[in-house]
MIKE-448655 format. One record per atom (N, C-alpha, C, O): z, y, x. Coordinates in steps of 0.2 Angstrom, whole numbers, plus 5000, padded with zeros to 4 digits. Example, Ala and Ser with C-alpha at 12.3 -4.5 7.8 and 13.67 -1.06 7.14 Angstrom:
% MIKE-448655
503949725066/503949785062/503949845066/504249835071/503549895064/503649955068/503950005064/504050065067/
//
This chain:
% MIKE-448655
463851734957/464251674955/464951694954/465251724959/465251684949/465951714948/466451664951/466351604950/466951684955/467451644958/467951624953/468051654948/468151554954/468651524950/469351554951/469551564956/469651574945/470351604945/470851544944/470651494941/471451554947/471951504946/472151504938/472251444935/472251564935/472351564928/471751544924/471251574925/471751494920/471151464916/470751524913/471051554909/470151524914/469751574911/469551564904/469351614900/469651504902/469551484895/470051524890/469851534884/470551544893/471051584888/471151654890/471451694887/470751674895/470751744897/470251784894/469751794897/470251804888/469751834884/469851904885/469951944879/469851934891/469952004892/469552024898/469451984902/469352084897/468952114903/469352154907/469652204905/469452124914/469952164918/469752224920/470152264924/469152244919/468952314921/468952364915/468652414916/469152344909/469052384903/469552444904/469952454908/469452494900/469752564900/470552564900/470852594904/470752514896/471552524895/471952474899/472452454896/471752464905/472152414909/472852444910/473352414911/472852514911/473452544913/473752594907/474052634908/473552574901/473752624895/474452624894/474752684893/474852574895/475552584895/475952544901/476452524900/475552544907/475852504912/476552534914/476652594916/477052494914/477752504916/477952454921/477752394920/478352474926/478652424930/479152374926/479452394922/479152314928/479552264925/480252264927/480752254923/480352264933/481052254936/481252314940/480952324946/481752354938/482052404942/481552464945/481752504949/480952464943/480452514945/480352514953/480152564955/480552454956/480452454963/480152394965/480352334963/479652404970/479352344973/479552324980/479752274981/479552374984/479652364991/480152424993/480052484991/480552414998/480952465002/480652475009/480652435013/480352535009/479952545016/480452545022/480152545027/481052555021/481552555027/481552485030/481752475036/481352425026/481352365029/480752335031/480652275033/480152375030/479552345031/479352355038/479452405042/479052305041/478852305048/478052295049/477852295054/477752275043/477052265043/476852245036/477252255031/476152235035/475952225028/476252165024/476252175018/476452115028/476652055025/477452055024/477652005022/477752105026/478552105025/478752115018/478352145014/479252085016/479452085009/480252105008/480652065012/480352145004/481052165002/481252114996/481052134991/481652064997/481752014992/482152034987/482151994982/482552084988/483052104983/482752134976/483052134971/482152164977/481852204971/481152184970/480852154975/480852194964/480152184963/479952214957/480452244953/479352224956/479152254949/478452224948/478152184951/478252234941/477652214939/477052264941/477152324940/476552244944/476052284946/475352264942/475252204941/474952314941/474252294938/473752324943/473852374947/473152294942/472552324945/472352394943/472452414937/472152434948/472052504947/471352514946/470952504951/471052534940/470352544939/470152614942/470552644945/469452624941/469252684944/469552744940/469752734934/469552804943/469852864940/469552874933/469952894929/468952874932/468652884926/468852844920/468752854915/469052784922/469252734917/469952734915/470152694911/470352774919/471152774917/471252804910/470852854908/471652774906/471852794900/472552784899/472852734900/472952834896/473652834895/474052844901/474652844900/473752864906/474152884912/474052954914/473552984914/474652984915/474653054916/474153074922/474353044928/473653114921/473253124927/473453174931/473653234929/473353164938/473553214943/472853254945/472353214946/472953314945/472353354947/472053334953/472353314958/471353324953/471053304960/471053364965/471153424963/471153344971/471053394976/470353414977/469953374976/470253474979/469653504981/469453474988/469753494993/468953424988/468853394994/468553445000/468553425006/468353504997/468153555002/468753585006/468653615011/469353575004/469953605007/470053565013/470253505013/469953595019/470053565025/470753545027/470953515032/471153575023/471953575024/472153505022/472753495023/471753465018/472053405016/472153355022/471653315024/472753345024/472853305030/472853225027/472653185031/472953215021/473053155018/472353115019/472253065021/471853155017/471153125017/470953115024/470553065025/471153145029/470953135036/471353075039/471153055044/471753045036/472152985038/471652925039/471252925035/471852885044/471452825045/471452785038/471952785035/470952745037/470952695031/471552655031/471852635026/471652625037/472252575037/472852605035/473252575032/473052665037/473652695035/473652715028/474152715024/473052735025/473052755018/473152695014/473552695009/472852635016/472952575012/473752555013/473952525008/474052565018/474752545019/475152585015/475652565012/475052645014/475352695010/475352665003/475852664999/474752645001/474652624994/475052554993/475252544987/475052514998/475452454997/476152464996/476552434993/476452524999/477152534999/477352574992/477952574991/476852594989/477052624982/477452584978/477252524977/477952604975/478452564971/478052534965/478252474963/477652574961/477452544955/476652554954/476352594958/476352524950/475652534949/475452594946/474952624947/475952634942/475852694940/475752744946/475352784946/476152734951/476152774957/475452764961/475152804963/475252694961/474652684964/474052714960/473552734963/474052714954/473552744950/473552824951/472952844952/474052854951/474152924953/473852934960/473452984961/474052894965/473852904971/473052894972/472752934975/472752844968/472052834968/471752894965/471152904966/472052934960/471752984957/471653044961/471353094958/471953054966/471953114970/471253134972/471153194971/470853094974/470153114976/469753044977/470052994977/469153054976/468652994977/468752964984/468552904984/468853004989/468852974996/469452924996/469352864999/470052934993/470552894993/470452834989/470552774990/470152844983/469952794978/469452744981/469552684980/468952764985/468552724988/468852674994/468552624995/469352704997/469752665002/470252614999/470452565003/470452624993/470952574990/470652524985/470852474985/470252544980/470052504975/469552444976/469652394973/469152444981/468752384983/469152324984/469752324986/468852264982/469252204983/469352194991/469852154992/468952214995/469052205002/469652245005/469852235011/469952295001/470452335003/471052285005/471152245001/471452305010/472052265011/472652275006/473052235006/472552325002/473052334997/473152274993/473752254991/472652244990/472752194985/473052134988/473452104985/472852114994/473152054997/473852064999/474252024998/473952125001/474652145003/475152144997/475652114997/474952174991/475352174986/475452114982/475952094980/474852064982/474952004980/475451964984/475851924981/475351964990/475751924995/476551944994/476951904996/476652004992/477352034991/477651994986/478351984986/477351974981/477651944975/477451874974/477851834970/476951844977/476751774975/476551734981/476451764987/476551674980/476351624985/475651624986/475251624981/475351634992/474651634993/474351574996/474551555001/473951534992/473651474994/473151495000/472851544999/473051445004/472551455009/471851465006/471651435001/471351495010/470651505008/470551535002/470051524998/470951585000/470851624994/470551684996/470851725000/469951704993/469651764995/470051834992/470451824988/469851884995/470151944993/469951964986/470351994982/469351954984/469151964977/469551924972/469751944967/469651864974/470051814970/470751844969/471051844964/471051864975/471751884974/471751954970/472251964967/471251994971/471352054967/471252044960/471652074956/470851994958/470751984951/471351944948/471651964942/471651904952/472251864950/472851914949/473251904945/472851964954/473452014954/473352054947/473852064944/472752074946/472652104939/472852064933/473252094929/472652004933/472751964927/473551954926/473851964921/473851934932/474651924931/474951994929/475451984925/474752044932/475052104930/475052124923/475452154920/474452114920/474252134913/474652084909/475052114904/474652024910/474951974906/475751974906/476051964901/475951984912/476751984913/477052044913/477652044914/476752104911/477052164912/477552184907/478052224908/477552144901/478052164896/478452094894/478152044895/479052104892/479452044890/479052014884/478752044880/479151944884/478751904879/479251884874/479851874875/479051874868/479451844862/478951794859/478351804858/479351734856/478951684853/479251684846/479151634842/479551734843/479851734837/479351734831/479551704826/478751764832/478251764827/477751704829/477151714826/477851664833/477451604834/477051614841/477251654845/476551574842/476151574848/475451604846/475051564843/475351664848/474651694847/474351694854/474551664859/473751724854/473351724861/473751764866/473751734872/474151814864/474651844869/475151794872/475151794878/475451754868/475951704871/475551654875/475851624880/474951634873/474651584876/474451604883/474551564888/474251664884/474051694890/474651694895/474651674901/475251714892/475851714896/476051644898/476251644904/476051594894/476251534896/475751504901/475951464906/475051514900/474651494905/474751524912/474751484917/474951584912/475051624918/475651594922/475751584928/476151584918/476851554920/476751484923/476951464928/476351444920/476151374922/475851384929/475951334933/475351424929/475051434936/475551454941/475451424947/475951494940/476451514945/476951454947/477051444953/477051414942/477551354944/477151304948/477351274952/476451294946/476051244949/475951264956/475951224961/475851324958/475751354964/476451344968/476351324974/476951354965/477651344969/477751274971/477951254976/477551224966/477651154968/477151134974/477351084977/476651174975/476251154980/476351184987/476051174992/476951224987/477151254994/477451204998/477851164996/477251195004/477451145009/478151165012/478351225012/478551115014/479151135018/478951155025/478451135028/479351205028/479251225034/479951225038/480451255036/479951185043/480551175047/481151145042/481751165043/480951105038/481451075033/481751125028/482151105024/481451185027/481651235022/481051245017/480451235019/481251265011/480751275006/480851335003/481451345000/480451385002/480551444999/479851464995/479351464998/479951484989/479351504985/479451574982/479951594979/479051624984/479051694981/478851684973/479151724969/478451634971/478351634964/478951614960/479051644955/479351574963/480051554959/480451614959/480751624953/480551654964/480951714964/480651764959/481051804955/479951774959/479651814954/479751794947/479951834942/479751724945/479851694939/480551714937/480751734931/481051704941/481751714940/481851784938/482251804933/481551834941/481651904939/481251924933/481551954928/480751894931/480351904925/480751874919/480851914914/481051814920/481451784914/482151824913/482351814908/482351864918/482951904916/482851954911/483351984908/482251964909/482052024905/481751994898/481452024894/481851924897/481651894891/482151844888/482651834891/482051824882/482451774879/482151704879/482351664875/481651694883/481251634883/481751574885/481651524882/482251584889/482651524891/483251524885/483351464884/483451574882/483951574877/483751544871/484151514867/483151554869/482851534863/482251494864/481651514864/482351424866/481851384868/481451354862/481351294862/481251394857/480951374851/480351424849/480351474852/479951404845/479351444843/479451464835/479651414831/479451524834/479551544827/480251554825/480651534829/480351584819/481051594817/481251554811/481751564808/480751504809/480851464803/481251404805/481451364800/481251384811/481551324813/481151264812/481451204813/480551264810/480151204808/479451204812/479151154812/479351264815/478751264819/478751224825/479151224829/478251184826/478151134831/477851174837/477351194837/478251174843/477951214849/477351174852/477351114851/476951204855/476351174858/476651144865/477151154867/476151094867/476351064873/476451114879/476851104884/476051164879/476051214884/476751244884/476951264890/476951264878/477651294878/478151244881/478651264885/478151184879/478651134881/478551124889/479151114892/477951124891/477851114898/478251164902/478651154907/478151224900/478451284904/479251284903/479551294908/479451264897/480251264896/480551204900/481051214904/480151144900/480451094904/480451104912/480951084915/479951134914/479851144921/480351194923/480551204929/480651234919/481151294920/481851274918/482251314917/481951204918/482551184915/483151204920/483651224918/483051204926/483551214931/483751294930/484351304931/483251334929/483451404927/483851414921/484251444920/483551374916/483851374909/484551354909/484951374905/484751314914/485451284914/485951324919/486451304920/485651374922/486051414926/486451464922/486151504918/487151464923/487551514919/487351584920/487451624915/487051604925/486851674926/486151694923/485951754923/485851644921/485151654918/485051644911/484651664908/485551604908/485551594901/486251584898/486651574902/486251594891/486851584888/486951524883/487351524879/486451484884/486451424879/486051434873/486051494870/485751384870/485351394864/485751384858/486351374858/485451374852/485851364846/485751294844/485351254846/486251274839/486251204837/485551194833/485351134832/485251244830/484651234826/484051224831/483551214828/484151224837/483551224842/483451154844/483051134848/483751104841/483651034842/483850994836/484251014832/483550934835/483750894830/484150834832/484050794836/484750834829/485250784831/485050714829/485250664832/484650704824/484350644822/483950614828/483950554829/483550654831/483150634837/483650614843/483450574847/484150654844/484650644849/484950574849/485050534854/485150554842/485550494842/485250444837/485450384836/484650454834/484250404830/484750374825/484850314824/484950424820/485350404814/485050344810/485350304807/484350344810/484050304805/483850234809/483350204806/484150214814/483950154817/483550164823/483750174829/482850144822/482350144828/482250204831/482150254828/482450204838/482350274841/481550284843/481150244844/481450344842/480750374843/480550364851/480950384855/480050334852/479850324859/479550384862/479150424860/479950404867/479750474871/479250454877/479050504880/479150394878/478650374883/478250324880/478450264879/477550344879/477150294876/476450294879/476150354880/476150234881/475450234884/475350284890/474850314891/475950284894/475850324900/475950404899/475750444903/476150424893/476250494892/476850504889/477150474885/477150564891/477750594889/477750624882/477350674881/478150614877/478250654871/478650714873/479250714873/478250774874/478650834876/479150864871/479650884873/478950854865/479350884860/480050844860/480550874859/480050774860/480650744861/481050764867/481650764866/480750764872/481050784878/481350854878/481950864881/481050894874/481350964873/481950964869/482451004870/482050914864/482650914860/483150884864/483750914864/483050844869/483550824873/483850874878/484450894879/483350914881/483450974885/483851024881/484351044884/483651044875/484051094871/484751074870/485151114869/484851004868/485550984867/485950994873/486551024872/485750974879/486150994885/486251064886/486751084888/485651104885/485751174886/486251204882/486651244884/486351184876/486851204871/487551184874/488051224874/487651124875/488351094876/488551114883/489251104884/488151124888/488451134895/488551214896/488951234900/488251254892/488351324893/488651364887/488851424887/488851334881/489151364876/489851344875/490051294874/490251404876/490951394876/491251364869/491751334869/490951384864/491151364857/491151294856/491551264852/490651254860/490651184859/491251144861/491451094859/491551174867/492151144870/492051074871/492451024870/491451054874/491250984876/491150974883/491650954887/490550994886/490450984893/490551054897/490451054903/490651104893/490651174896/491051184902/490851204907/491751164901/492151174907/492051134913/492051164918/491851074912/491651034918/491051074922/491051074928/490551094918/489951114921/490051184924/489851194929/490351224920/490451294922/490851304928/490851354932/491251254930/491751264935/491451224942/491751224947/490851204941/490551174947/490351234952/490251284950/490351214958/490151264963/489451274963/489051234960/489251324966/488551344965/488051294968/487551284965/488251264973/487751214976/487751144972/487451104974/488251144967/488251084963/487851094956/487751044953/487651154955/487251164949/486551144950/486351134955/486151134944/485451114945/485051154949/485051214949/484751134954/484351174959/483651184957/483351154952/483251234960/482651254958/482151194961/482351144963/481451204959/480951164961/480951134968/481251174972/480651084969/480551054976/479751044977/479451034972/479551044983/478851034984/478650964982/479050914983/478050964979/477750894977/477550854983/477350804983/477550884989/477350854995/477850794998/477650755002/478450794995/478950744997/478750684993/479150654990/478150654995/477950594991/478350534994/478450484991/478650535000/478950485003/479750475001/480050435003/479950524997/480550524994/480550524987/480550574983/480450464984/480450464976/480950494972/480850524967/481550484975/482150514972/482650544977/482750514982/483050594975/483550614980/484150564980/484150524975/484450564985/485050514986/485650524981/486050484980/485750594980/486350604976/486250644970/485850694969/486550624964/486450654958/487150664954/487650624955/487150714950/487750724945/487450734938/486850744937/487850714933/487650714927/488150704921/488650684923/487850704915/488250684909/487850634905/487250634905/488250604901/488050564896/488350574889/488950604890/488050564884/488450584877/488350524872/487850494872/488850524868/488750474863/489150504856/489450554857/489050474851/489350494845/489550444840/489150394838/490250434839/490550384835/491050414830/491450454832/491050394824/490650344821/489950384820/489950444819/489450344820/488750364819/488550374812/488650324808/488450434810/488350444803/487650414801/487250404805/487550414794/486950384791/486350434792/485750414792/486550494792/486050554792/486450614793/487050614793/486050674793/486350734794/486550774787/486050784783/487150784786/487350834781/487750884784/487950884790/487950934780/488250994783/488950974786/489051004791/489350934782/489950914785/489950874791/490350874795/489350834791/489350784797/489050814803/489150794809/488750874802/488450904808/488950944813/488850964818/489550944810/490050974814/490250944821/490250974826/490250874821/490350844827/489650824830/489250794826/489550834836/488850814839/488950774845/488450744848/489550764848/489650714853/490450694854/490850734852/490550644856/491250614857/491550654863/492150644864/491150694866/491450734872/491950794869/492350824872/491950794862/492450844859/493150814859/493650844857/493250744861/493850714862/494250694856/494850684856/493850694850/494150684844/494050604842/494350584836/493750564846/493750494844/493950454850/494550454852/493550414853/493750364858/493750384865/494050354869/493450444866/493450474873/494050514875/494250554871/494450494880/495050524882/494950584887/495350634887/494350584891/494250634895/493450634896/493150584895/493150694898/492450704899/492250694906/492550724910/491950634907/491750624914/491150664917/490650674913/491150674923/490550704926/490350644931/490650624935/489750614929/489550554933/489250574940/488850624940/489450544945/489150554952/488750484954/489050434955/488150494955/487750434957/487550444965/487350494967/487550384968/487250384975/486750324975/486950274973/486150344977/485650294977/485350284984/485350334988/485050224985/484650214991/484050174990/484050124986/483450194993/482850164991/482850094994/483050085000/482750044990/482749974992/482149934989/482149924983/481649924992/480949904989/480949834987/480349814986/481449804986/481449734984/481349734976/481849754973/480849704974/480749694967/481249664963/481349674957/481649624966/482249594963/482749634960/483149614956/482749704962/483149754959/483049764952/483549784948/482449744949/482349744942/482149674940/481549664939/482549634939/482449564937/482149554930/482149604926/481849494929/481549484922/481949494916/481749524911/482649484917/483049494911/483149574910/483249584904/483049614915/483049684914/482349704911/482349754907/481849674913/481149694911/481149684903/480649714900/481449634901/481449624894/481649684890/481449694884/482149724893/482449784889/481949844891/481849874886/481849854897/481449904899/480849884903/480949874910/480349864901/479749844905/479449894909/479549954908/479049874914/478649914918/478149954914/477849924909/477950014916/477450054913/476750034915/476350034911/476650024921/476050014924/476049954929/476549924930/475549954933/475449904939/476049924944/476349974944/476049874949/476549884954/476449934959/476949954963/475849964960/475750014965/476150074964/476150104958/476450104969/476850164969/477450154966/477850204965/477650094963/478350084960/478850074966/478650044970/479350114965/479850104971/480550084968/480750114962/480850034971/481550014968/482150044972/482050064978/482650044969/483250074972/483950034970/483850004965/484450044973/485050024971/485650074974/485450114978/486250074971/486750124972/487350114968/487450054966/487650164967/488350164963/488350224959/488050274960/488750214954/488950274949/489750274949/490050224947/490050334950/490750344949/490850404944/490350434942/491450414942/491550464937/492050514940/492550494944/492050574938/492550624940/492750664934/492350674929/493350684933/493550734928/493950784931/493950794937/494150834927/494550894930/495150874933/495450914937/495450814933/496050794935/496050734940/496550714942/495450714941/495450644945/494850654950/494350684949/494950614956/494450604961/493950554958/494050514953/493450544962/492950484960/493350424962/493550404967/493450384957/493750314957/493350264958/492850264962/493350204955/492950144956/492250164954/492050204950/491850134958/491150144958/490750084955/490850034958/490350084950/490050024948/489350024951/489050074952/489049964953/488449964956/487849974951/487949964945/487349994953/486750014949/486149984953/486049984959/485649974949/484949954952/484449984947/484549984941/483850004950/483350024946/482650034949/482550014955/482250074946/481550084949/481350154947/481550184941/480850184950/480550244948/479750234949/479550204954/479350254944/478650254945/478350314942/478550344937/477750334946/477450394944/477050384937/476750334936/476950434933/476450434928/475750434931/475650474936/475250394929/474650394932/474250454931/473850474936/474350494926/473950554925/474450614924/475050604922/474250674926/474750734925/474850744918/474450724913/475450774916/475650794910/475550864909/475850904913/475150884904/474950954903/474650984910/474851044911/474250954913/473950974919/474450984925/474251014930/475050964924/475550974930/475650904933/475850854929/475550894939/475750824942/476450824944/476850864943/476650764946/477350754948/477850724943/478450724945/477650704937/478050674933/478250604934/477750564937/478850584934/478950514935/479450484930/479850514927/479350414929/479750384924/480350344929/480150314934/480950354927/481450314930/481850274926/482050294920/482050214928/482450174924/483050144929/482850124934/483650134926/484150094930/484650064926/484650084920/485050024928/485549984925/486249994929/486249984935/486750014925/487450014928/487749954925/487749944919/488149914929/488449854927/489049844930/489249864935/489449794926/490049764929/489949694928/490049664923/489849654934/489749584934/490349544932/490849564933/490149484929/490749434927/490949394933/491549364933/490549394938/490749364944/491349394947/491349444951/491949364946/492549394948/492649404956/493049444958/492349354959/492349364967/491949424970/492049434976/491649454965/491249514968/491649574966/491649604960/491949604971/492349664970/491949724968/491349734971/492249774964/491849834963/491849874970/492249864974/491449924970/491349964976/491950014977/492150044972/492250014983/492850054984/492650124983/492050144985/493150174981/492950244980/492750284986/492450334985/492950254992/492850294998/492150275001/492050285007/491750234998/491250205001/490650245002/490150225005/490650304999/490150354999/489850375005/489250385006/490350375010/490150395017/489850335021/489750355027/489850275019/489650225023/488950205021/488650225016/488650165025/487950145024/487950095018/488350055017/487450105013/487450075007/487449995008/487849955005/487049975013/486949905014/487649875016/487749815015/488049915019/488749885021/489249875016/489649835016/489149915010/489649905005/489349884998/489749864994/488749884998/488449854991/488649784990/488549744995/488949764985/489149694984/488649644985/488049644983/488849584989/488349534990/488349484984/488749434984/487949504979/487949474973/487549414973/487049404977/487649364968/487249314967/486649344962/486849354956/486149354965/485649394961/484949364961/484749334967/484549364956/484549404950/484949364945/485049304945/485249404940/485549374934/485049334930/484449344930/485349294926/484949254921/485049264914/484649254910/485549304912/485649324906/486149384905/486549394910/486049424900/486449484899/487149464897/487649484901/487249434892/487949414890/488349364894/488949374895/487949324898/488249274902/488449304909/488949284912/488149354911/488249384918/488649444918/488849464924/488749484913/488949554913/489549564908/489549544902/490049594910/490549624906/490349684903/490449704897/490049724907/489749794905/489049794907/488949784913/488549824904/487849834906/487549894902/487549894896/487349944905/487050004902/486450014905/486350024911/485950024901/485250044903/485050114902/485350144897/484750144907/484450214907/483750214908/483450184912/483450254903/482750264904/482550344903/482850374898/482250374908/482150444908/481550464912/481150424914/481450534912/480950564915/481150614920/481650654919/480950604927/481050654932/480550704931/479950694932/480750764930/480350824929/480050844936/480350834941/479450874936/479050894942/479550934946/479850984944/479550924953/479950954957/480550914959/480950924964/480650864955/481150814957/481950824956/482350794960/482050884953/482750904953/483150884946/483750884947/482850864941/483150854935/482850784931/482250774931/483350744929/483150684925/483450694918/483950714917/482950684913/483150684906/482950614902/482450594904/483350594898/483150534894/483750504890/484250544888/483750444889/484150404884/484550354888/484250324893/485150334886/485450274889/485650234883/485650254877/485850164884/486050124879/486450064882/486450044887/486950044878/487349994879/487049924877/486949914872/486949884882/486549824881/486949774877/486749724874/487649774878/488049734875/488349754868/488649714864/488349814867/488549844861/488049894858/487949944860/487649864853/487049904851/487149974849/486650004849/487749984846/487750054843/487950104849/488050164847/488050084855/488250134860/487650154864/487250124868/487450224862/486850254865/486850324864/487350354861/486450364868/486350434867/485950464873/485650424876/485950534873/485550564878/485950564885/486550564885/485550584890/485850594897/485450644900/484950664899/485850674905/485550724910/485850714917/486450714917/485450714922/485650714929/485250764933/484650774931/485550794938/485250834942/485450814949/485950794950/484950834954/485150814961/485550864964/485550924963/485850844969/486350884973/486150864981/486050814982/486250914985/486050904992/486550854996/486350835001/487150844993/487650804997/488050764992/488050784986/488350714995/488750674990/489350704988/489650754991/489550694982/490150724978/490750704982/491250744981/490850644985/491450624988/492050634984/492050624978/492550674987/493250674983/493350754981/493950774981/492850794980/492950854978/493350864971/493250814967/493750914971/494050914964/493750974960/493451014963/493750964954/493451004949/494051054946/494451024944/493951114947/494551154944/494651144937/494151134933/495251134935/495451114928/495451184924/495651234926/495151174918/495051224914/495651254911/496151214910/495751314910/496351344908/496451344900/496951364897/
//
């Protein structure tokens, strides 16, 4: 009976024991896997370096690898052969690359027999050095999975010519790594994933994040599998050290702003339209990382490291539907053109300060879980109705303030909303959530706005004691903005659209990412 592999066998149309497993095997990163000086046992890991490794076949099956002459086993002078099996396997584990391991295995059949079987400690140790190991996985399964990942991930990937079987295998393998990382539990309040660190190193050698599109014609629709991987790696894509931003041609501005009126629904029947979500992600990818746009770049690039979008979080945090602190941007475009023409495409956001916007704000949100359904009253439900039944829906309230390069967080407007999980996984990945909230300025003059220094106080002590719920939009609010978005698996990034409920032409995309602590009154360095 064949054991089930993490990587779907339906797309693995290759025999992992065939002759050319190592025909051009090359290390992926720095030609170094482990530093023996810091090893204290089989499971120790030097986190600074890694390389891509592949399964080592039997000596007779090696092809394309420079063969080392076999030792004459009759030579009693071979001290290596006389070493204990545990020590030989540990030596094999310490070898920097798979080519070294192949050569070592080729020295003689005695060493080969001690290294190649699945029960050898080499495979579990080398797998554990690079990847998260789920409980109850057999040595044979780890050996095969190690082989598959090493074969598929050993060379940089390109999607310029479309998605072929090679690209599909790469995407499936990456998705497996991400899913395993999401399942890693917290230990003593900390979370660390070897898979994420391996993914980070792999992506440093590709343009997967810089060119989040398929094909070179600009019209090829990417597969859901491609979009899933891109979206789950949004935090890495938005890190200045990992990516340089995509091109304007990598998203459709008509989808971003709906020039032709009716906005395309990106959430329908409990399913996310991944292509639309990718357009939103790519828009922000371009504008926060590209200096030429001169829109959100300076605010974003000057954030401290711990204020940038963070990596994935474990899916086990089911009791924490949303992080308490968020930073983000919204975008609008005025006047809104009737369609896209060459001269109209020059402006993509009012953040260029050429219209009504005097400065580009960085929004800082603080939220608190409040399970009272009145936080989303019927008048709000008419604009953004619930997706499903009440089970697992969680309500919240909080405030939103704004910061710019020359100002602290000033007045904070109250907000109320809810978050609800999608009933089914999207692209076989669980953890997707729909989030909706409203930011408002009530007409009740006796209700003061939240003071700017209230962030350090208990929310219930400073949230306005309002006459709630409201009965009408125009009657009860001077300003009212609705937000609908998707919380990506891992809970670190939200993408979606906002709309002005009182001025129908005011809308656009938004992005928010969580941060470990409140923004308070930190200053953002002013751009030069």
